VEXDREN-316637 format. One record per residue (C-alpha): residue in three letters; z, x, y negated. Coordinates in steps of 0.05 Angstrom, whole numbers, padded with zeros to 5 digits, always signed. Layout:
AlaZXY ...
END
This chain:
Met+00006+00000-00003 Gly+00015+00065-00049 Ala-00063+00071-00046 Leu-00086-00001-00083 Pro-00071-00006-00159 Arg-00022-00061-00176 Glu-00073-00112-00197 Arg-00104-00117-00111 Ala-00020-00114-00089 Gly-00031-00171-00063 Ala-00095-00181-00025 Gly-00076-00119+00008 Ser-00007-00141+00027 Ala-00041-00205+00054 Leu-00091-00177+00092 Thr-00030-00132+00125 Asn+00006-00192+00136 Thr-00063-00221+00173 Ala-00069-00155+00212 Arg-00003-00155+00232 Gln-00012-00228+00255 Val-00067-00220+00297 Ala-00042-00160+00334 Val+00019-00208+00361 Ala-00024-00265+00377 Leu-00069-00216+00418 Ser+00000-00187+00446 Val+00021-00238+00476 Ala-00032-00280+00498 Val-00051-00212+00541 Leu+00025-00207+00560 Gly+00017-00281+00586 Ser-00045-00269+00628 Val-00012-00209+00652 Leu+00057-00242+00671 Ser+00020-00311+00690 Gln-00023-00262+00744 Ala+00035-00234+00775 Tyr+00062-00295+00787 Arg+00004-00329+00816 Ser+00002-00263+00864 Ser+00068-00270+00885 Leu+00076-00335+00891 Gly+00009-00342+00943 Pro+00035-00320+01002 Ser+00095-00365+01006 Leu+00041-00421+01003 Thr+00013-00406+01065 Ser+00049-00454+01110 Leu+00019-00514+01066 Pro-00035-00565+01078 Ala-00107-00535+01060 Ser-00104-00594+01010 Ala-00034-00576+00967 Arg-00037-00504+00976 Asp-00114-00515+00935 Ala-00076-00559+00893 Ala-00021-00505+00877 Gly-00075-00440+00867 Lys-00096-00482+00803 Asp-00039-00486+00759 Val+00042-00461+00748 Ala+00068-00528+00742 Ala+00027-00551+00814 Lys+00058-00482+00851 Gln+00130-00500+00821 Ala+00117-00571+00851 Ala+00096-00545+00919 Arg+00154-00491+00919 Gly+00202-00535+00903 Ala+00178-00578+00961 Leu+00175-00518+01004 Glu+00254-00509+00996 Asp+00276-00575+01000 Gly+00235-00574+01072 Cys+00266-00508+01086 Lys+00333-00538+01072 Lys+00330-00601+01107 Ala+00306-00567+01172 Ser+00368-00513+01170 Glu+00409-00574+01166 Ala+00376-00608+01218 Met+00385-00539+01255 Lys+00466-00533+01242 Ser+00465-00607+01268 Leu+00436-00593+01339 Cys+00463-00533+01355 Pro+00544-00531+01328 
END
């Protein structure tokens, strides 16, 4: 900012602020993409026990994956409780 004359300092400041905001927005977008891909790849193997249609639906978005994961956890919990009641 010291390189600009006083009458241009406002424009220089605005340009610096805009560049900073664009950089932050791009950083958030890239970080979100990387984290989403990491989540997707780590959750994929745990969905192999689902039927093909449910597995395809879960592969499309994060909300569907979370719903499928919850269903798997509930099913496992129920199966575990059933096995405990059969084998005291």
